[in-house]
C-alpha positions as CSV (number, residue, x, y, z in Angstrom):
1,M,26.9,-20.3,-1.5
2,T,26.5,-16.4,-1.4
3,N,29.3,-14.4,0.8
4,H,28.4,-12.9,3.7
5,R,28.0,-9.0,3.9
6,S,28.6,-7.0,6.8
7,G,29.0,-2.9,7.6
8,F,28.1,-0.1,10.1
9,V,25.5,1.5,8.4
10,N,25.0,5.4,10.0
11,I,22.1,7.2,9.8
12,I,22.8,11.0,10.2
13,G,20.3,14.1,9.5
14,R,19.0,16.7,11.6
15,P,16.6,17.0,14.6
16,N,13.6,15.3,14.0
17,V,13.5,14.0,10.5
18,G,12.8,10.5,11.5
19,K,15.7,8.5,12.0
20,S,14.6,6.8,15.0
21,T,11.6,5.8,13.2
22,L,13.8,4.7,10.0
23,L,15.7,2.4,12.8
24,N,12.7,1.3,14.2
25,A,11.4,0.2,11.1
26,M,14.5,-1.6,9.6
27,V,15.2,-3.3,13.0
28,G,11.4,-4.4,13.4
29,E,12.1,-3.4,17.4
30,R,11.9,-0.2,18.8
31,M,15.3,0.4,19.4
32,S,14.9,4.3,19.6
33,I,12.5,6.2,21.3
34,I,10.6,8.6,19.2
35,S,8.3,11.6,19.7
36,N,7.3,14.7,17.8
37,K,9.5,17.1,19.8
38,P,13.8,17.4,18.4
39,Q,16.4,16.3,20.0
40,T,14.6,13.3,21.6
41,T,17.5,11.1,20.6
42,R,20.5,11.9,23.2
43,H,23.0,8.8,22.1
44,R,24.4,7.0,19.4
45,I,22.3,3.3,19.7
46,I,23.0,0.3,17.6
47,G,20.4,-1.5,16.1
48,L,21.3,-4.8,14.2
49,L,19.8,-6.4,11.1
50,S,21.0,-10.4,10.6
51,D,19.9,-13.0,8.1
52,E,21.8,-15.9,6.8
53,D,24.2,-13.7,4.0
54,F,24.3,-10.4,5.8
55,Q,24.6,-8.9,8.9
56,V,23.6,-5.0,9.2
57,V,25.0,-2.7,11.9
58,F,22.5,0.5,11.8
59,S,23.5,3.3,13.8
60,D,20.9,5.8,14.9
61,T,22.6,9.0,16.7
62,P,21.0,12.6,18.0
63,G,20.0,14.6,14.8
64,I,22.4,17.5,14.5
65,I,22.6,20.7,16.9
66,S,23.8,23.9,15.3
67,K,23.8,26.0,18.2
68,P,24.6,23.7,21.4
69,S,23.0,25.7,24.4
70,Y,24.6,23.2,27.3
71,K,27.9,20.9,27.4
72,M,25.1,17.9,26.8
73,H,24.2,19.4,23.6
74,E,28.0,19.4,22.7
75,A,28.4,15.9,24.0
76,M,25.2,14.7,21.5
77,N,27.1,16.4,18.7
78,R,30.2,14.8,19.4
79,F,28.2,11.1,19.5
80,A,26.4,13.0,16.0
81,H,30.0,13.4,14.4
82,S,31.5,10.1,15.6
83,T,29.7,8.8,12.5
84,F,31.5,9.9,9.5
85,E,34.6,7.9,11.0
86,D,33.5,4.2,10.9
87,A,30.9,3.9,8.4
88,D,30.8,1.6,5.6
89,L,27.5,3.4,4.9
90,M,26.2,6.7,5.3
91,L,22.6,7.9,5.2
92,L,21.6,11.3,5.2
93,M,18.0,11.6,5.8
94,T,16.3,14.9,5.4
95,E,12.8,15.9,5.0
96,P,10.3,18.1,3.3
97,G,11.2,21.8,3.5
98,E,14.5,21.4,4.9
99,K,17.4,23.6,3.6
100,Y,20.8,22.7,2.1
101,E,23.7,25.1,1.1
102,A,26.8,23.3,-0.8
103,T,28.7,24.7,2.6
104,D,26.5,23.1,5.6
105,P,29.1,21.5,7.5
106,V,27.2,18.0,7.3
107,L,27.8,17.8,3.7
108,V,31.6,19.4,3.7
109,R,33.0,16.5,6.0
110,L,30.4,14.0,4.1
111,A,32.2,14.9,0.5
112,H,35.8,13.6,2.9
113,V,33.6,10.3,3.6
114,E,35.3,7.6,1.1
115,A,32.3,5.2,2.1
116,P,29.2,5.0,0.1
117,K,26.8,7.9,0.6
118,F,23.1,7.6,0.3
119,L,20.3,10.3,0.3
120,V,17.2,8.9,2.3
121,L,14.0,11.7,1.5
122,N,11.6,10.8,4.0
123,K,8.2,11.8,4.8
124,I,7.3,11.3,0.9
125,D,3.5,10.2,1.8
126,T,3.3,13.6,2.3
127,L,4.2,14.9,-1.1
128,T,2.6,14.8,-4.6
129,P,4.7,12.8,-7.4
130,E,6.0,16.4,-8.6
131,K,7.2,17.3,-5.7
132,I,9.4,14.6,-5.0
133,E,11.0,14.5,-8.7
134,A,11.7,18.7,-8.0
135,W,13.2,17.3,-4.7
136,I,15.0,14.9,-6.1
137,A,16.1,17.5,-8.6
138,Q,17.5,19.5,-5.9
139,W,19.4,17.4,-4.3
140,A,21.2,16.5,-7.6
141,A,22.3,19.8,-7.9
142,L,23.8,20.2,-4.8
143,F,25.7,17.2,-3.9
144,T,26.3,13.5,-5.5
145,F,25.2,10.4,-3.8
146,D,25.5,7.1,-4.8
147,H,21.6,6.6,-4.2
148,V,19.0,8.7,-3.3
149,I,16.1,6.7,-2.6
150,P,12.8,8.5,-1.4
151,I,10.8,6.4,2.1
152,S,8.3,6.9,4.1
153,A,9.9,5.7,7.3
154,L,6.7,6.1,9.5
155,E,4.1,4.2,6.6
156,K,7.6,1.5,5.6
157,I,7.2,3.2,1.9
158,N,9.9,2.0,0.1
159,T,12.0,1.0,2.9
160,D,12.5,-2.6,1.3
161,L,14.0,-0.6,-1.5
162,L,16.4,1.0,1.1
163,L,17.3,-2.0,2.6
164,K,18.2,-3.8,-1.0
165,H,20.4,-1.3,-1.5
166,I,22.2,-0.7,1.6
167,I,22.9,-4.9,1.7
168,E,24.3,-4.6,-2.1
169,A,26.8,-2.0,-0.9
170,L,27.7,-3.5,2.1
171,P,31.7,-5.0,1.7
172,E,31.9,-8.9,2.1
173,G,32.9,-9.9,5.7
174,P,31.7,-11.5,8.7
175,A,28.9,-10.8,11.5
176,Y,30.0,-8.5,13.7
177,Y,27.6,-9.7,16.6
178,P,25.7,-12.7,17.3
179,K,23.0,-13.5,14.9
180,D,20.1,-13.4,17.6
181,Q,21.1,-9.7,19.0
182,I,19.5,-7.0,18.3
183,T,21.5,-4.2,20.1
184,D,24.8,-3.5,21.7
185,R,22.6,-2.0,24.6
186,P,22.0,-3.3,27.7
187,E,18.2,-3.7,28.9
188,R,18.7,-0.9,31.2
189,F,19.1,1.6,28.8
190,F,15.8,0.6,27.3
191,V,13.8,0.8,30.4
192,S,15.3,4.3,31.1
193,E,14.8,5.3,27.4
194,I,11.1,4.3,27.5
195,I,10.7,6.2,30.9
196,R,12.0,8.9,28.8
197,E,9.8,8.6,25.9
198,K,6.8,8.9,28.4
199,I,8.3,12.0,29.8
200,F,8.7,13.8,26.3
201,L,5.1,12.7,25.3
202,Q,3.1,13.7,28.7
203,Y,5.0,16.6,29.6
204,E,5.5,20.0,28.0
205,Q,8.2,22.8,27.1
206,E,11.1,22.3,28.9
207,I,10.5,19.7,31.1
208,P,11.3,16.8,29.1
209,Y,14.8,18.6,28.0
210,S,15.6,18.7,31.5
211,C,15.1,15.0,32.5
212,E,17.6,12.6,32.4
213,V,16.6,8.5,33.7
214,V,18.9,6.3,35.2
215,V,17.9,2.9,36.3
216,T,19.6,2.5,39.9
217,D,18.5,-1.2,40.3
218,F,17.5,-4.1,38.2
219,K,16.3,-7.7,39.8
220,D,15.1,-10.4,38.1
221,T,12.8,-12.6,40.4
222,E,9.3,-14.2,40.1
223,T,5.4,-13.8,41.0
224,K,3.6,-15.6,43.7
225,E,2.5,-17.3,41.3
226,G,6.1,-18.3,39.5
227,L,5.9,-16.0,36.6
228,P,8.8,-13.7,35.8
229,L,9.2,-10.4,37.4
230,A,11.1,-7.4,37.0
231,R,11.7,-5.2,40.0
232,I,12.9,-2.3,38.6
233,S,14.0,1.4,40.8
234,T,14.3,4.5,38.6
235,V,15.4,7.8,39.4
236,I,14.5,10.9,37.4
237,F,16.7,13.7,37.4
238,V,15.2,17.2,36.9
239,S,17.9,20.6,36.7
240,R,15.9,22.5,39.0
241,E,13.6,22.5,42.1
242,S,11.0,24.0,40.5
243,Q,10.7,21.4,38.0
244,K,9.7,18.4,40.8
245,P,6.5,19.8,41.2
246,I,5.3,19.8,37.8
247,L,6.6,15.8,37.0
248,L,4.3,15.4,39.7
249,G,1.0,16.9,39.5
250,K,-1.7,17.2,41.6
251,N,-1.3,15.2,44.1
252,G,1.1,12.5,42.7
253,A,-1.6,12.2,39.6
254,A,0.7,12.9,36.5
255,M,3.9,11.0,38.1
256,K,1.5,7.8,38.7
257,K,0.3,8.1,34.8
258,L,3.7,8.3,33.9
259,A,4.9,5.4,35.5
260,T,1.8,3.1,34.5
261,A,2.7,3.9,30.9
262,A,6.1,3.5,31.0
263,R,5.3,0.0,32.8
264,Q,2.9,-1.1,30.3
265,D,5.7,-0.6,27.7
266,I,8.6,-2.2,29.5
267,E,6.9,-5.8,30.1
268,I,6.0,-5.6,26.5
269,F,9.7,-4.7,26.1
270,L,11.3,-7.2,28.5
271,D,8.5,-9.7,27.5
272,R,7.3,-10.4,31.7
273,K,6.0,-8.6,34.5
274,V,7.2,-5.5,35.9
275,F,7.3,-3.8,39.3
276,L,8.5,0.1,38.9
277,E,9.5,2.4,41.5
278,V,9.8,6.1,40.2
279,H,12.0,8.6,42.3
280,I,12.6,12.7,41.6
281,K,15.6,14.2,42.6
282,V,17.5,17.7,41.5
283,R,20.6,18.0,40.2
284,D,21.4,21.4,39.8
285,N,21.9,22.3,35.7
286,W,23.4,19.1,35.3
287,R,23.5,19.5,31.4
288,D,26.3,21.6,31.7
289,D,28.3,19.2,34.4
290,E,30.9,17.4,33.1
291,R,31.1,15.0,35.8
292,V,27.3,14.4,36.3
293,L,27.1,14.0,32.6
294,K,30.1,11.4,32.4
295,H,27.7,9.6,34.9
296,F,24.9,9.5,32.8
297,G,26.9,8.1,30.0
298,Y,27.6,11.7,27.7
299,T,31.1,10.7,27.6
300,G,32.8,8.7,24.8
301,S,32.2,8.8,20.7
């Protein structure tokens, strides 16, 4: 009988390099929201991949922000840096065009991590084989990794190879979570993340970064036909009064579009009908208010 392997695989890297896309590709569920805007991921999110003889506990973190503008950014950096402390395996993810120096704080910290370290070169579908080889050589001169694996998380190129090396590198041990579980987060969290994703996709400039979504009520009931129905109430908090009409749009059209798109994705995620209410409230400068940040979950590691 094969010995069971398990461990914590922590994905780190700068904003927008594809960490969330990789987590989703590995776990086979939409654990993390994705957009082409940086700093989309704000919390540390665990995704579980289990089979008969292994359990991989993936951890997707916010990209490390080199110059935090708000206390929220500082909290996001704490989530990212906490991954250096509890890893059985570290994945540093990068993309074409990114520049690292030997003195980069991430590489300095990574050098002191005893766990195996993999370099994941993402978005290779945009490069020629010659450019991939040159990219590998550049990193070889900079830092020593246990494995260097070029992939495309979006196209799922070499993700099977990456998973194979991950499982081989994990220590022997028991499962940390039930084998049928895919995350440590409750449904409420993913409902708020889906709504936040729609905000990122629909609005421009500062609006997505100024919003936080909170689920205020979540009840499982039934439709008149006896089908499962989730009644969900949510609040989108904005940091200034002037942002409220932008979210609403003319005659509330923008908010209606947002709520419809979110409800459709929430129904797919929950696998049941959803009645969704979305309200807007102003919480002045919430990104710099420690009490509010704590309420929104930006505490701990």
